[in-house]
Structures are given as C-alpha cells and as structure tokens.
C-alpha positions as CSV (number, residue, x, y, z in Angstrom):
1,M,89.9,49.9,107.9
2,R,89.9,52.8,110.4
3,S,93.3,51.8,111.7
4,R,94.8,51.4,108.2
5,I,94.0,55.1,107.6
6,L,94.7,56.4,111.1
7,A,98.2,54.8,111.5
8,P,99.7,56.4,108.4
9,A,98.0,59.7,109.2
10,L,99.6,59.7,112.7
11,A,103.0,58.8,111.2
12,A,102.6,61.7,108.8
13,V,101.8,64.0,111.8
14,A,105.0,62.7,113.5
15,G,107.0,63.7,110.4
16,L,105.5,67.2,110.4
17,I,106.2,67.7,114.1
18,A,109.8,66.5,113.5
19,A,110.2,69.1,110.7
20,G,108.8,71.8,112.9
21,T,111.3,70.8,115.6
22,L,114.1,71.1,113.1
23,L,113.1,74.6,112.1
24,A,112.5,75.8,115.7
25,V,115.8,74.4,117.1
26,S,117.7,75.8,114.2
27,E,116.2,79.3,114.8
28,L,117.1,79.1,118.5
29,A,120.6,77.9,117.9
30,A,121.2,80.6,115.2
31,L,120.7,83.4,117.7
32,P,124.4,83.6,118.8
33,L,125.5,83.4,115.2
34,A,124.6,86.6,113.3
35,G,125.5,85.0,109.9
36,A,123.4,81.9,110.4
37,A,120.3,81.4,108.3
38,S,117.2,79.4,108.8
39,P,116.9,76.2,106.8
40,L,113.8,77.4,105.0
41,L,115.4,80.7,103.9
42,A,118.6,78.9,102.8
43,A,116.5,76.5,100.7
44,G,114.5,79.4,99.4
45,S,117.6,81.3,98.4
46,F,118.9,78.2,96.6
47,V,115.6,78.0,94.6
48,V,115.8,81.7,93.7
49,D,119.3,81.2,92.4
50,I,118.5,78.1,90.2
51,V,115.0,79.0,89.1
52,P,114.8,79.2,85.2
53,R,114.3,82.6,83.8
54,P,110.8,82.0,82.4
55,L,109.6,80.8,85.8
56,K,111.1,83.9,87.5
57,E,109.4,86.2,85.0
58,F,106.1,84.3,85.5
59,A,106.4,84.7,89.3
60,I,107.0,88.5,89.1
61,T,104.3,89.0,86.5
62,T,101.7,86.9,88.3
63,F,102.5,87.7,92.0
64,G,104.3,91.1,91.7
65,T,106.0,92.1,94.9
66,A,104.3,89.1,96.7
67,D,106.5,86.7,94.9
68,K,108.7,86.0,97.9
69,P,105.9,85.2,100.3
70,V,104.4,82.9,97.6
71,L,107.8,81.2,97.2
72,L,108.2,80.7,101.0
73,A,104.7,79.4,101.3
74,S,105.3,77.0,98.4
75,L,108.5,75.8,100.0
76,G,106.7,75.3,103.3
77,V,104.1,73.2,101.6
78,A,106.8,71.1,99.8
79,A,108.7,70.7,103.0
80,G,105.5,69.6,104.8
81,V,104.7,67.0,102.2
82,A,108.3,65.7,102.4
83,A,108.2,65.6,106.2
84,A,104.9,63.7,106.1
85,L,106.3,61.1,103.7
86,I,109.4,60.7,105.9
87,G,107.0,60.1,108.8
88,I,105.1,57.4,106.9
89,L,108.3,55.8,105.9
90,A,109.5,55.8,109.5
91,R,106.5,53.7,110.5
92,H,107.8,50.9,108.3
93,T,111.5,51.4,108.6
94,L,112.7,53.9,111.2
95,R,116.4,53.4,110.3
96,W,116.0,54.4,106.7
97,A,113.7,57.3,107.6
98,L,116.3,58.7,109.9
99,V,119.0,58.2,107.2
100,L,116.8,60.2,104.8
101,L,116.2,62.9,107.4
102,G,119.9,63.2,108.0
103,A,120.6,63.5,104.3
104,V,118.0,66.3,104.1
105,G,119.7,68.0,107.0
106,L,123.1,67.6,105.4
107,V,121.9,69.2,102.1
108,V,120.3,72.1,103.9
109,T,123.5,72.6,106.0
110,V,125.5,72.9,102.8
111,L,123.0,75.4,101.5
112,V,123.4,77.5,104.7
113,V,127.2,77.5,104.8
114,T,127.5,78.3,101.1
115,R,125.4,81.5,101.4
116,A,127.2,84.8,101.1
117,G,128.7,85.9,104.4
118,A,128.3,82.4,106.0
119,G,131.1,80.7,107.9
120,P,131.7,77.1,109.2
121,L,129.9,77.8,112.5
122,D,126.7,78.5,110.6
123,A,126.4,74.8,110.1
124,I,125.7,74.3,113.8
125,P,122.1,75.4,113.9
126,T,120.8,73.1,111.2
127,A,122.9,70.2,112.5
128,L,121.4,70.6,116.0
129,G,117.9,71.0,114.5
130,T,118.3,67.8,112.5
131,I,119.4,65.9,115.6
132,A,116.5,67.2,117.6
133,A,114.1,66.3,114.7
134,A,115.5,62.8,114.6
135,I,115.0,62.3,118.3
136,V,111.4,63.5,118.2
137,L,110.6,61.4,115.1
138,A,112.0,58.2,116.7
139,V,110.2,58.8,120.0
140,L,106.8,59.4,118.3
141,I,107.1,56.5,115.8
142,R,107.9,54.1,118.6
143,R,104.6,55.1,120.3
144,L,102.8,54.0,117.1
145,R,104.3,50.5,117.0
146,P,102.8,47.6,119.0
147,R,104.4,46.9,122.3
148,E,106.7,43.9,122.5
149,G,104.7,40.8,122.5
150,S,101.6,42.4,120.9
151,T,100.8,41.9,117.3
152,T,97.7,44.0,117.1
153,E,96.9,47.7,117.1
154,Q,95.7,47.3,120.7
155,G,99.4,47.4,121.7
156,V,99.9,50.8,120.2
157,D,100.5,53.6,122.8
158,R,98.3,56.2,121.1
159,R,97.7,58.1,124.3
160,G,101.4,58.5,124.8
161,F,101.8,59.5,121.2
162,F,99.2,62.3,121.5
163,L,100.8,63.6,124.7
164,I,104.3,63.7,123.3
165,A,103.1,65.0,120.0
166,G,101.2,67.8,121.6
167,A,104.1,68.8,123.8
168,A,106.6,68.6,120.9
169,A,104.4,70.7,118.6
170,A,103.7,73.3,121.3
171,G,107.3,73.4,122.1
172,A,108.3,73.9,118.5
173,V,105.9,76.7,118.1
174,I,107.0,78.5,121.3
175,V,110.7,78.0,120.6
176,G,110.4,79.0,116.9
177,V,108.3,82.1,117.4
178,G,110.2,83.1,120.5
179,A,113.6,82.7,118.7
180,R,112.4,84.8,115.8
181,A,111.1,87.5,118.1
182,L,114.3,87.5,120.2
183,S,116.3,87.7,117.0
184,S,114.5,90.9,116.0
185,V,115.2,92.4,119.4
186,L,118.8,91.4,119.4
187,T,119.6,92.8,116.0
188,S,117.9,96.2,116.8
189,V,118.7,97.4,113.3
190,R,115.3,98.9,113.0
191,A,115.9,100.9,116.1
192,A,119.4,101.9,114.8
193,R,117.7,103.1,111.6
194,E,115.2,105.2,113.6
195,A,118.0,106.7,115.6
196,L,120.3,107.5,112.7
197,R,120.7,111.2,112.0
198,I,121.5,112.0,108.4
199,P,123.2,115.3,107.8
200,S,121.1,118.0,106.0
201,P,121.8,118.0,102.2
202,R,124.0,120.7,100.7
203,T,121.5,121.0,97.8
204,T,117.9,120.0,97.4
205,V,115.6,119.2,94.5
206,T,113.4,122.0,93.3
207,V,110.0,120.9,92.2
208,P,108.7,123.4,89.6
209,A,105.1,124.7,89.5
210,G,103.0,122.5,87.3
211,A,105.0,119.3,88.0
212,E,102.0,117.4,89.2
213,F,98.4,117.2,87.8
214,D,95.5,116.7,90.2
215,I,93.7,113.9,88.4
216,P,92.0,111.0,90.2
217,G,93.7,107.7,89.4
218,L,96.9,109.3,88.1
219,T,100.2,108.1,89.7
220,P,101.6,110.7,92.1
221,L,104.8,112.6,91.0
222,F,106.7,110.9,93.8
223,T,106.1,107.3,94.9
224,S,105.9,106.8,98.7
225,N,108.3,104.4,100.3
226,A,105.5,102.1,101.2
227,D,104.3,101.9,97.6
228,F,107.7,101.8,95.9
229,Y,108.1,98.5,94.1
230,R,110.5,95.9,95.5
231,V,112.2,93.3,93.3
232,D,115.3,91.5,94.6
233,T,116.7,88.1,95.4
234,A,116.6,88.4,99.2
235,L,113.9,86.2,100.8
236,S,114.6,87.8,104.1
237,V,115.5,91.5,104.3
238,P,119.1,91.9,105.4
239,E,119.6,93.8,108.6
240,I,122.9,95.7,108.7
241,D,124.0,97.7,111.6
242,P,124.9,101.1,110.3
243,G,127.6,101.5,112.9
244,T,129.5,98.5,111.6
245,W,128.7,99.0,107.9
246,R,131.7,99.2,105.6
247,L,132.1,99.7,101.8
248,R,135.2,98.2,100.2
249,I,136.4,99.5,96.8
250,D,138.9,97.2,95.1
251,G,139.9,95.6,91.8
252,L,141.6,97.6,89.0
253,V,142.3,100.6,91.2
254,D,145.5,102.4,92.4
255,R,144.6,101.8,96.0
256,T,142.0,99.6,97.8
257,I,139.9,101.7,100.2
258,E,137.2,101.1,102.9
259,L,134.6,103.7,103.9
260,D,132.1,103.7,106.7
261,L,128.9,105.7,106.9
262,D,130.6,108.7,108.6
263,D,133.0,108.8,105.7
264,L,130.1,109.2,103.2
265,F,128.4,111.8,105.4
266,S,131.6,113.8,105.6
267,M,131.8,114.0,101.8
268,G,128.6,116.0,101.8
269,L,125.1,114.8,100.7
270,D,123.0,116.2,97.9
271,E,119.4,115.5,97.0
272,Y,118.5,113.9,93.7
273,A,115.2,113.0,92.0
274,I,115.5,109.8,90.0
275,T,113.0,107.3,88.6
276,L,113.9,103.6,88.9
277,T,112.6,100.8,86.6
278,C,112.9,97.1,87.0
279,V,113.8,95.1,83.9
280,S,110.8,92.9,84.7
281,N,108.5,95.8,84.1
282,E,106.1,94.9,81.3
283,V,104.6,97.5,79.0
284,G,102.1,99.4,81.1
285,G,103.4,97.7,84.3
286,N,103.9,99.2,87.8
287,L,107.5,98.0,88.5
288,V,108.7,101.6,88.2
289,G,108.8,104.4,90.8
290,N,110.0,107.9,91.3
291,A,111.6,109.2,94.5
292,T,114.0,111.7,96.0
293,W,117.3,110.4,97.2
294,L,120.1,111.7,99.4
295,G,123.6,110.5,98.5
296,V,127.1,111.1,97.1
297,P,128.2,110.6,93.5
298,V,129.7,107.2,92.8
299,R,132.4,109.0,90.7
300,D,133.6,110.9,93.8
301,V,134.0,107.7,95.7
302,L,135.8,105.9,92.9
303,R,138.1,108.9,92.4
304,M,139.5,108.2,95.9
305,A,140.5,104.7,94.8
306,G,141.8,105.7,91.3
307,P,140.3,103.4,88.6
308,Q,142.9,102.1,86.2
309,S,142.9,102.3,82.4
310,G,141.3,99.3,80.7
311,A,138.5,98.9,83.2
312,D,135.0,99.1,81.8
313,M,132.8,97.6,84.5
314,L,131.9,98.3,88.1
315,L,130.8,95.1,89.9
316,S,128.7,96.1,92.9
317,R,128.1,93.5,95.6
318,S,125.3,93.2,98.2
319,V,125.6,91.7,101.7
320,D,123.5,88.8,100.5
321,G,126.0,88.0,97.7
322,Y,124.0,89.6,94.9
323,T,126.1,91.3,92.2
324,A,125.3,93.8,89.4
325,S,127.4,94.8,86.4
326,T,127.4,98.5,85.7
327,P,129.2,100.1,82.8
328,L,132.0,102.1,84.4
329,S,131.2,105.1,82.1
330,A,127.7,105.3,83.7
331,V,129.1,106.0,87.1
332,T,132.1,108.2,86.2
333,D,130.4,110.5,83.7
334,D,130.0,114.0,85.2
335,G,126.6,114.3,83.4
336,I,125.0,111.3,85.0
337,D,123.9,111.4,88.7
338,A,124.9,107.9,89.7
339,I,124.9,107.9,93.5
340,L,125.4,105.9,96.7
341,A,122.1,106.7,98.4
342,V,121.5,106.8,102.1
343,A,118.0,108.3,102.2
344,M,114.8,108.0,100.3
345,N,112.0,110.5,100.3
346,G,113.4,112.4,103.2
347,E,114.1,109.5,105.6
348,P,116.9,106.8,105.9
349,L,116.5,104.1,103.4
350,P,113.9,101.6,104.4
351,L,115.4,98.2,105.3
352,E,113.7,96.6,102.3
353,H,115.1,99.2,100.0
354,G,118.7,98.8,100.9
355,F,119.5,100.3,104.3
356,P,122.0,101.7,105.1
357,V,123.4,102.3,101.5
358,R,122.4,101.3,98.0
359,M,123.3,102.4,94.5
360,V,121.0,104.4,92.3
361,V,122.0,105.0,88.6
362,P,119.7,106.8,86.1
363,G,119.2,105.3,82.7
364,L,120.0,101.7,83.6
365,Y,117.6,98.9,84.7
366,G,117.9,98.1,88.4
367,Y,119.4,94.6,87.9
368,V,122.6,96.2,86.5
369,S,122.8,99.2,88.8
370,A,120.5,99.5,91.8
371,T,122.3,97.2,94.2
372,K,120.8,97.2,97.7
373,W,122.6,96.6,101.0
374,L,125.8,97.6,99.3
375,T,129.1,96.3,100.7
376,G,131.5,96.2,97.8
377,L,132.5,97.9,94.6
378,T,135.0,96.1,92.3
379,V,136.5,98.0,89.3
380,T,136.9,95.3,86.6
381,T,136.0,94.4,83.0
382,F,133.1,92.7,81.3
383,A,135.5,90.3,79.9
384,D,136.8,89.1,83.3
385,D,133.6,89.2,85.5
386,E,129.9,88.7,85.2
387,A,127.1,89.6,87.6
388,Y,124.3,87.6,89.1
389,W,121.8,87.8,86.2
390,T,124.2,87.6,83.2
391,P,124.5,83.7,83.2
392,R,120.8,83.5,83.8
393,G,120.0,84.9,80.3
394,Y,120.0,88.7,80.8
395,S,122.2,91.3,79.1
396,A,125.4,92.3,81.0
397,R,124.7,95.9,79.9
398,A,121.1,97.2,80.1
399,P,120.4,100.8,79.1
400,M,116.8,101.5,79.9
401,K,114.2,101.6,77.2
402,F,112.1,104.7,77.6
403,S,108.3,104.2,77.9
404,S,104.9,105.6,78.7
405,R,101.9,104.2,80.6
406,V,98.2,104.9,80.8
407,D,97.1,105.2,84.5
408,T,93.5,106.3,83.9
409,P,91.0,105.1,82.7
410,K,91.8,101.6,83.7
411,I,90.9,98.3,82.1
412,G,87.8,96.9,83.9
413,S,86.7,100.2,85.3
414,P,84.0,101.7,83.1
415,V,83.8,105.5,82.9
416,P,80.7,107.7,82.2
417,A,80.2,109.4,78.9
418,G,81.4,113.0,78.6
419,T,84.7,114.7,79.2
420,V,87.1,112.1,80.6
421,P,90.8,112.7,81.3
422,I,93.2,110.2,79.8
423,A,96.4,110.4,81.9
424,G,99.5,108.6,82.8
425,V,103.3,108.9,83.2
426,A,106.2,108.7,80.8
427,W,110.0,108.4,81.4
428,A,113.2,108.6,79.5
429,Q,116.0,108.8,82.1
430,T,119.1,111.0,81.4
431,V,117.3,112.3,78.2
432,G,113.8,113.4,79.2
433,I,110.4,113.3,77.5
434,E,109.7,115.7,74.6
435,R,106.1,114.8,74.0
436,V,103.4,112.1,74.6
437,E,100.9,111.2,71.9
438,V,97.6,109.4,72.4
439,Q,95.5,107.5,69.8
440,I,91.8,106.8,70.4
441,D,90.6,103.8,68.5
442,D,92.0,104.3,64.9
443,G,91.9,108.0,65.0
444,P,94.7,110.5,64.6
445,W,97.5,110.8,67.1
446,Q,96.9,113.7,69.6
447,H,99.5,115.5,71.6
448,A,98.9,115.2,75.4
449,R,99.7,118.0,77.8
450,L,102.9,117.3,79.8
451,S,103.5,118.3,83.4
452,Q,106.7,120.4,84.1
453,A,109.6,118.0,84.4
454,V,111.6,118.0,87.6
455,N,114.6,116.9,85.6
456,N,115.6,114.5,82.8
457,D,115.9,111.6,85.3
458,T,112.3,111.6,86.5
459,W,109.1,110.6,84.8
460,V,106.6,113.3,83.8
461,Q,102.8,113.1,84.0
462,W,100.7,113.6,80.9
463,M,97.0,114.1,80.3
464,L,94.5,114.5,77.4
465,P,90.9,115.5,77.7
466,W,88.6,113.1,75.9
467,E,85.0,113.5,74.9
468,A,84.1,109.8,75.6
469,T,81.1,108.3,73.8
470,P,79.3,105.1,75.0
471,G,80.8,101.8,73.9
472,T,84.2,100.2,74.0
473,H,87.3,102.1,72.9
474,Y,91.0,101.4,72.5
475,L,93.5,103.9,73.9
476,T,97.1,103.7,72.7
477,V,100.0,105.8,74.1
478,R,103.6,106.5,72.9
479,A,106.3,108.9,73.8
480,V,109.1,110.8,72.1
481,N,112.3,111.7,74.0
482,R,114.2,114.9,73.8
483,D,116.7,113.3,71.3
484,G,113.7,113.0,68.9
485,E,113.5,109.2,69.2
486,M,110.2,107.5,69.1
487,Q,109.3,104.9,71.8
488,I,109.9,101.4,70.3
489,E,106.6,100.1,68.8
490,E,107.7,96.5,68.2
491,P,106.8,94.4,71.2
492,A,109.7,92.6,73.0
493,P,109.7,90.3,76.1
494,I,111.3,91.2,79.4
495,A,114.5,89.2,78.7
496,P,117.2,89.7,77.8
497,N,117.2,93.6,78.2
498,G,113.7,94.9,78.9
499,S,110.2,94.9,77.3
500,S,109.1,97.3,74.6
501,G,106.0,98.2,72.8
502,W,103.1,100.7,72.9
503,Q,100.5,100.2,75.5
504,R,97.0,99.6,74.1
505,T,94.2,99.8,76.6
506,L,90.6,98.7,76.2
507,V,88.1,101.1,78.0
508,T,84.4,100.8,78.4
509,V,82.3,104.0,78.4
510,R,78.7,103.8,79.8
C-alpha cells in the first residue's frame, strides 16, 4: 500500500521538477534576447487577453491592484498540477508524457512569439527549456522504474532518484533566481530612470489656499505615487530604456514622424494637475487618484504630423501591444489639457505608471486615454480601427461620469456620538464640481463645504459637520457639476462605460 502511494507521488515530484527546469532554463536563455518573455508571463498575458469581461471585473473588484499577483499565483498552481499529472503519466508511459510535454512547450512558444514586440528568436528560450525539462523528466522517471530483470519495487533506484531530483531542483532554483536577478542588472532601466534629468517646467500648478482639509481619514488632495491605483494588462512591468525610446506618429497624417525623449523635452514642459479614474471604479471605489504631471500637449505633437480631415480617433499603442481609442477631439481641443506625461508628482514616471512616457487625458476613463509605456500614436477613425477593450464589451468612446465618494466615516468603523465630520472627494473632470450634498438617513439634503478647487480637472474635497446620535445611520452623497447637472442616481454596472449611482454608506455611532 505504501509503495502504491509513494510511487505516483514521486512521479508527480519528477513532473514538478521538470516544470521548474523548463522555467529556469527559459529565463536563462532569454537573457541575450531583450524581447523574450518567460513562459509563465506569456501564458498569463494570454489569459488576460481572453478572460471574459465579468471575470475581469470580478478580479479587479475582489483583489484590486493585487489582481496580477493573484493571477500569476493561480497560473503557477495550475501549471504545477499539470506538471504533476504529466509526471504521473510518465511513470506509465514515458513516450506519451514527453509528447504531451512537447505539445505544452509548443503552445507556450507560440504564445511567446505572438506577444507584441516579439520576434522569431524569442522562441529559443522556451524551446531550450522544454528540451531540458524533457531530459530531466526522462532521467528521473527511469530511476522510478524497476531495473531490468526485476519485477518488484526492490529494483527501483530511489536513492538515485532523490540525489538527481535534489540536484535538479536546486539547480532550477539557482538558475531561475540568478537569471531573473541578472536580467534586472542587465536592463538597468531603474538606474536610468534615477539618472534621468527632466527639465524644469515652464509653468507650475498653483495650489490655492483652502484646497485641502485637515480631517483624519480624508483622502489627501494629491495621491502619492506609491498609493496611486494601477490597473493595466501588463503582468510584468515593461522596462524601457529612455535613451532608446521612440514615439511614432502615423496614420491619417500629412507626414509620419518619430520623436525621442529629447524632442519632447525641447518642446518645453508644463505642469498639470489632473485626476484619473479607471472604468472599473465602482461607486465609492478607490480606483481614482489625483496627481501633478509634467508633459507636453498631445495637440502640439499631432500638429507636427498634420492630422487629415475625416479622422476622428487617436489609437495609442503601448510597448506591450495594448491599445486605446481616444476621440481625436479630446486631444486636439485647446481647452482640454491632454498631455504626453514624463513625470508624476515631481519625479520621472514610476515604471509601473508608464515610464518613460504615458498619455493623460482629462474627462475620459483610463482605458480609452491613459496609455502607459507609450510607443505609437495612429490618427485613424472609429470605423476603421478598434482598441483593446472594445471587442471585449466596452464602449469605444468613454466620457467619464462625474461622481462623489464618502471617505469618512467608513463602513465597519464605529464613531463616537457628538460632532463628527462627514468628508470625502468629488470629481467632474473638464467641468468642475459646483456643490456636494449629503443626506443623513431620510432627512433633508444638506450642502457640504467644498475645498478650493485646484482646477476643473482635479477632484475637490468636501466636508459636513454632523451631530451624530447613537445607533446606525445611512449617509448618502451626490454631486452637482458646474454645468448644473446632477450626478446620475440610477445605478449602472462598470461595463460598458463606467458605473453610476449615489453612494449610500451605513455608519454605526456608539
């Protein structure tokens, strides 16, 4: 009985070690090939691309900005289960197990070479990893089979299996970790970012007195880079050398042009304060942030290329293949500060927020405007092109729905009876917030006090003193923009063009 359990378990271990070998050798072989990707990341990117919209929304809602680590961990578990099953199969029929392993390697190779920016040579790392994995699996499984002439478990070379398995596992860990560490050293993009000197801006944002309230629990006026939300399709953060970065502007233009970072710097940088919101932000959610940005207007860059009549869309492209469809009018209007940003909150863009250049467009959800790791702008039409999220059930055009949020008191955090500040933020990019109103239980709507707005593209803080009495109470908030429009009351889901509704919060007073 013991051998019946132990033998399949050891075969499963052999499969896991073979899978680890595949990943480690692939990472090592990918070092000379800057465009090559690890098999796990290639498979993960494929999953991100094909995942149904409801599942994507569930992941963001449930895990927030931890959705990528959760996905990678889930893929790792799935790959481990598959590897273990291949190992168990190999104990019975090594030939077919190797065929299955080769098929898996072929599929992953296809996923690698079809990623944006990949070339034929990028197939080499996964191919070498698959060959190494096949050799390790065969060697280990043969140690689990009875020696020739023996028909019992006594002929199994378990000692040899454990020695080889231990050496192979240790080697896979050392090679894999070492290759990943060496890759970070060789790219040196982080060091290049630290060394980058961005010219001083010609103009800076003036923050008026009274722009920020000092209330515990209230979101700061400006969101730090570390706390700024991150939602994108990149499982690994692209690392782009600022010295080799290029932006190509083509499509329906009089002339195709290419710009490098020095070209942007020479145009002159200005500072802007702009709030960004993700389409996946639910009512009362935290996928929204406010920052200062240094950049140049997109319209100035497009003017150099000369957009042609009939064009109505700007298709922006990321180095990882992601695309966004922005109405051309939103980036050519002199009254809208759509920019190519190179700095965020006084420092070069963080790698995870698009270094070295990203787009920032007020008044549009990020999925149609805020392309990170920008490499291309194509002037085109909505009739001729569609961006990444459009075929996945989201609107091609996505003007932002203005909204308001209660930051304090929070659900699940009881407050003492007496004077309690109710406070939060509200935003209506390109238009501005006129007023915020709060309803306590079923009482009358009360006007909250607003902070001084930095501009119409940033959120404002609001607060209302409340004489709280013991018990449970509902707090409801709504905003009115400067066009006199009321925030949409009717609830709507995230897809296809953003959530809506008034936030209603249950608060306990002790």
